N, C-alpha and C positions, 0 to 999 in steps of 0.2 A: 719597715715602716715604725716599727714603734720606738727608734732612733728620732721620730719627729715629734714624737710626743713635748706638750709645753709642761715644762715642771712652771709650779706656781712661784709668783714673783718673792724678791725678797721684799720685806714689809718699806725699806728704806728707798729701792726703787721705785715702788708703786708709789710712794707719795710723792717721790720727784717726777714720775710722770702725773700723777694728779695734776701736781703744781703750774708744771709746764703748761699744759690744758688749761687749767683756770686761769692762769695769769693770760694765756693769749685770749681765751675769749671774753676775758672780764674790757681786755684795750680794745676788741673790737665791737665790742656791747658799748663801751663806752662811746667808743665814734659814732655809732650807729643810731644812741638814744642821744648823745650832743644835739645832734640835727634834727631830733624829733622838738625838743628841748627848745630849739633856736628856733623851727619852725613854727612855735606856738607862742614864742616870747617876740622874737624881732624880726625874722624876716619876711614879716608882710608889711613890713615898713622900710626895710632897706631893696627887698628886689619888688616887692611890688606898691610902689606907694602911689597911684592913681587910683587905686582901687578902695572901696569903703573898706573898713578897717575888717569889719567878721568876711567877706569877699576878699581880702587881702590873706585873711589866715588860712579861706578854703584852699587859694591857691598854692600858696605853701605848704600845707599839707600832700597837696597837689603833688610836687615836687617830692615831699618825704613818701608819698607811693611808691613813684617812681623805682625808689631801690628796689622796692617788696618787686617790681617785675621784674628786676635782674637776676633775682635771687634763683628761679625754676633754672637758667639758664648756668648759672655758677656749681648748681647743684650735679648738671648734667655733665658738667665739663670736669669738676674736682672730681665729682665721685667715679667718673670715667677711669681717668688717669692714678686717680685715689688708689684703684681698683685695682689696677695694673701694676702701676709702679710701688704703692705704699704711702702710709697714713700720715709719714712726718714728711716730706718734701713737698707734699700737696700744703699744708698746715702752715710751713713758712711762707708759700708764697701768698699765701689769702692774709697773713697778714701783713705782708711788705703793701700788697694794694691796699687794703685796707686802713691801711696808717698813710699810706703817700696821699689818697686820695683827702682822708681828715686833712690834713697838712696844708693841702692847697686850697680847701675850701678857706681857713683862716688866711689863705692870702687873696679873696678873689676881688676885685673891684665891685664896687653895689650898681643899682642903678642911677644913681647921681652921677655915676664915672663913666661909665660906658652905655647906659642905656637899656636894651632887649637884649643887650650880648650879656650882660650878667646873670640872668634868670637863666638863660640857654647854658652858660659854663655851669653853674649852680647846679642844674639839671645833670650835666654829663657825667660832673663827677660821684653825684649820689648813684649813678647806675653802675658806677665802678666799685663803691662802698656795696651796693646791695649784692653785686656779683660777687666778690668777696666774701660775705658773708653767709652767699648760698652755697660756698664749698667750706667754708670753718665749721658749723657746727657739726656734720655728722664726722669729718675729720676726727675733733676735738673727743664725743662722747666716744668715739672708736676706742680711740687709741687706748684711754682709758679702760673700756669694757671688755675690751680684746687681751690687756695685761695681766688678767686672772682672779684671781679669789671669787668665784662662781657666788659662794654661799653670800658673800656680803656686795654682791656686782651692781642692786638696786642704792648701797650708801656711797661706793665709789663715784659708780657713773653720775651720779647726782652732784657731782662738785663741779665739773663745766657746768652744771647748769645754774650754780650759784655765778656764776659768769656774767648772767642779765641782771643781778642785782645787784651785782659789786658792780658794773660798768655801768647802770644808774645811779647808783651813791655818789661812784665821783662824780660824771658829770652833771647832775644836779647838786652836787654839795658846790664842784667847782662855781657854776654859775651864779646859786645862792650867796656865794662869798662875795663874788663879783658887783651880784645886784644889791648886797648889802654895804657895799663899801665903795660905790660909786654910782656916780646922779645918771639918770637915767639917759641925758644926750651923751655922757662920756661914755655909759655900755652901747647905747647907739653908735656913735661914732668909730670906737676899736675897742672899746671891752667886751664886745663878743667875740673879737675874733682870737683872743688869749689861751680858751680850752683848746680849739682846735689844735693853735702850733705847737700847743704839751703834747700832743699825741704824738710828735716826731721823738721826743724824749721816752715817750713811755715803749713805743714800737723798739726802740733798741735794746731796752732793759728784757721784751717778751721774745724778742731775736733770739737773743744771747741764750735765753733759759730754753727755748723750746728745741734749737741747735744739738743741747747737751744731752736729748734722750733718746732712747733706742726707739725703734721701728717696733711695729705690735709683731710681738710670737707668734700668735694667730695666723696672724698673716702672712708671715715669714715661713711657718710651717703650711699652709696651706699652696704658696708658690711652689716648695719644694717638692710637695706632692703632686703638682700641676706637670712638672717639668719632669718626674718619674715615671709619669703616664704619656707622656712623648708629645710631638709637636702636634697630633691632630687632639690631645686637649688642650694644649695651649689655645689651637686655631679658635673652639667654641668658647673661648673664656677672654679674646678681643672685645668685644661687643660687652659689657657686664651690663648696659642700658636696655639690650634686648633679650636678655638671659631675666633682667628681672621684670619686664613686661610680659613675658613668656610664662615663668614659674611664680612670680610673685606680685602678680595685677591683685590679687585679695589685700597684699598687704599691705600695697602703697595704700590702696582706697581705706584701709583702717587706719592707719596711719592720718592721712589727709583729713578725715573727718575727727578722728582722734584729737585733731589738732585747733578744730576751730574757736572752739570755746576758751582752749585757752590762748591763742594768738589774741583775737579779736577782746575779751576782757581784759588781757593785759594794754592792750593800748589806749584799750577805754579809762580806766582806773590808772592809769600813768603817762598818758599824752594828752588824751582830751580833758582830763580832770584840771589842766591847767588853762586851757581857753572857758572849761566850766563854773569854775571856781571863780575866775578874774569876770567874765561875760554875766552869766547868771546871778551867780550867788555874791557879787560886787564886795569880792577878797582880794588884795594884795598879790601880784605876782611872790613875794616874797612869801607868803603866808601857804602859799599854794606849792612852792617848789621847798619849803621848809617841811612842810607833810609828806610829802612824796619822799626827802631826804629820810624823813625819820623810818615811814613806812618801808624805805628796800631797805634799810638796816635789818626789819625784822623777817622782811623777807628772806634776803642771804641765812639768816639765823633756823630757817624754818625748813627750809629746801632738803639741805642731809638727814634731817629726819624724817620728813617725808619720805624720800627715801630708803632709809634704813627699815623704818615699817614695813614698806613693799617687798622687803626681803622676808619678812614674816609672814605676813598673809598676801602677799602678790601684788602683780603690778596695777590689774582692773581694777579690786577694791579700793587703793589707793585713788585711783584717778576717777573714779567714779565719783568719790566722796568730794571729790574737788571739785566736781563741773557740775555737780547738783547744788552745791554751798556758793556756788558762783553764783547760779541763777537765783534760788532764794534772797541773795543777798543783793541783788543790785536793785531792788523797790528803796530799799532802805538805807542803802547807799546813797543814792541823788538825795531823797529825804532827808538825811544826816546833814550833809553840805549845803541844802537850802535854810540851815538852822543860821549860818554863817559865822557858825561859832569854830575856833580853829580845833578844839577838841575833839569836837562832832566830827570834822575834814578827818582827823588824823584816825581817827576810828574806822572811818570807812572807809578811807585807803589802806589801812594797816590788814581790817579783816580781809578784804577783798584779796590781797596777795596773799596773805594766810591758805585762804582757800586756792587762789592760783598755783602757789608752792606743792597744792597733794596732786596737780595735776602735771606739773613741769619737773618736778623731780623723778618719777618712776619715768618719764618720759626718755630719757636717754637709755635707759636700760633696757625698755619697753619695746622700743622701735629697732635697737639692735639686734635683738633676739626675735625677730620677727623673720631674718634673712640670713640666709647662707654666707659663709664668709668672702668666697671670690666677688658677690656683686653688693656684698653689707654695705659697703661706701656710697654707690648709686641707691640703693633701696631706699637705705635711710634718709638719704640728702633728700630725693625726689620726694617720698612722704611728707617730708616737715615741711620743703620748701615750694610744690606745688600747690601747697594750703594756704600760705601764704600771701598771694597774688589776691586770692578771694576773703582771705581773712584779715590779718594785718594790715594789710597795705590800704583797704581803703574804712580801716575803724575808726581812724579820729575823722578823717571824709565825712563819712558816712554820718556817723554821730553829729559832727558842727551844722553838716547841708538840715539832719533834724532836727536840730534845735534852735537853728535859725527858718525853719518853716514852719515848727509848730511852737516855740518858744515852750516848752515843756519837757522834762524830763524822761515822762514814760513811755514815749516810741524811742528812744535809746534802751531802755532798761528791756523791752518788748524784743527788740535787735539782738540782745545778749543775752536773750534767753534763748530765742530762735537757733541762735550756735550750740547754746547749752544742750538740747535737744540733737541735733546733728552728734554732738557727739558722744551723748548718751548709749545711740545706737551705735555707733562707731566698735566702742569699746566694749557691748553688751554682747555684740556679734564677733569680737577676736576671741581668740585661743587666750589663756593664763600661760604666759611663758617663761615664768622666774625659774625652772626650771633645766630649761635648754641650752645644750651644750652650745658654744659659739666656735669650738673647732670641730666642725660637724664633719669637713675633709671630703665634704661629697659637692666640690664646688657648682651651684648654680642650679643644683637639684630642688625642687619642691621639699621634698623627705627632709633634707636638709633643717628644715624651718620646724619641722616636728619635734615632740618631745621626746626627750633621749634621760636613759636614768641620770639622777640629778649623781652629782659627785660625791665623794665622803664629807658629812659635814653641811651639805646643801641649806638644811634645813634650821642651821644654827645660825649665830648672828654675834 
């Protein structure tokens, strides 16, 4: 059995693994956020032209939310096969599915051309996007988490998380450049298609890099141990989802609760802010996009720093600091936007995303450390994606509806604060996971997620 021990990866190999995960998640989040930005800016006019402007925005955000509904299904399917076949194969498939759907959105006819068929086709492609993203996140963070360096797992595993702000940065940057260079009529006529079609090029680059990396050594070692134990052990591991629900249901609930404030606050700060800044604060689309663009760059920079801090002080303290910070920031967030000053808008979004980063950075290592190896893809994906149906999916929709009903930002701030309370409760109930060994050797067992002796140097950075 000693021969199955997983040696620490060479630094160059680990950097290649991180790069492959980061590039893949960046492309997939680019695709996902591009849709969200387009939903806030133009989809109401292109696919729901018969509705009032704010109602049209609600309907376009409804198609945005549909993508989240498919994410739990993606988590179940990709998690099942990722735990049985490996992380790498499923990551390649998720990238192809997401990129193909996004490219197809760029070719869609609008309501003016095919009538009601246009929003129907848009919704179907959005479902494909959500299904693919539901499987992407778990595989990407596990590929990095399981490749080694336990003492700095929080730092290295946070890099795939930077794919979210990087994707947001690229998507917002492309849209910002197009809206700055084109008239509103030209952008609505054909310019909005350009960033969706660019996804095809990005996917080819990401696919080339992702195919070059090795499978997780922790997964390969666990698979070999399973085969050594014989046919009976393999039979027990054919349904990883069942094992998760039997042995790790508390961990799934912890992950779901931890995700609430992180998910809701992110979509309020980056997607709904485009609606609020234009509708309530009377700022231009370009101004709102520029603020999100700059803030996303800061978000990208702070995530690895929060991840490194979680290696020193633990996942829970950093996560809790981010959740409480977001809750305290919500009322100042809207008050700053209401001043109609770009500097204040930028400050509001940037500080909000810095606090969000404190939750998002340790999340990858934290969720990975909750589950045993042969059910880790399923468990981490289920915890992360099941909560998205109640959190990120309706967040812009609920925020827009609250604004329409109350014409005030206070109910929206209270909505985010309620999510923060759920997250704080979930994280407080969780055990600290920083010193857990991912190479557990006890597939599917509950005690595989219990603390184990820390590897040499686990307290060092």
